[in-house]
Phi, psi and omega in degrees: 000149179270144173266143180231144172264123173252105183258136182262132184244138176240143179251011183206117182287357177294343175300334177264319188274329181215064185290145173280115185304319180294317178299313183294320179298316179296315180297314180299316180298314182292319180293322177299317178295320178297313179303317179299318179295316179298317179296315181298329180279352181078016181265348185289132169245307182192155175195163177178159174268156182246153171293166182301155181303331180295344179272358184286155171233132182248130176248132181234128176276129179198140175052041177076007179224185179228127175261156182229131177227151176276154175098174184292157177298313183252134172277100187215153177293323181257137179226153178292134182246346180178178182196163168231146166247123182235165169247134180216151182292336181196175182298321180301318179294319178297320179295325177293318175298318180296322177301313180294322178295319179297319177296319183294312185268353177059042180210160178296143177233126178261140180248128177220130176283148172286154175293146177287141175286139177296148182290000000 
C-alpha cells in the first residue's frame, strides 16, 4: 500500500490566536471521530495538529554553514495547520479519506503520495 500525506491548510492564524470556541469544539469532535474511523480501517499511520506558522524556525544550508530564521518558510496567506499520514491502496481511496478529513476539520486538505522506496 502507498502512504499519503493529507495536509490541512489554514488561511487565517486567528484560528490559533482568537479561536471561536463553538467552531473549535465542533472541529475537535469531528476530527476525533474521523481519526477513530481511519484507525479502525487500518489506514492510520500518524497524524497531528501543528502550532501556528509564526512558531516555525527555518534552517537553510548555504556556503558551508546553516542559517536560522524565525517564522514560516514561505510567506503565504495559507499555511499548513496539521496533517495525517495514511496508507491506502490507491489515490481514489486516499482522496476519499481526504474528503472525509476536510469535512471533519472544515478546512482544505491536500493529498500527496510519498515517494516509493527504491527496491
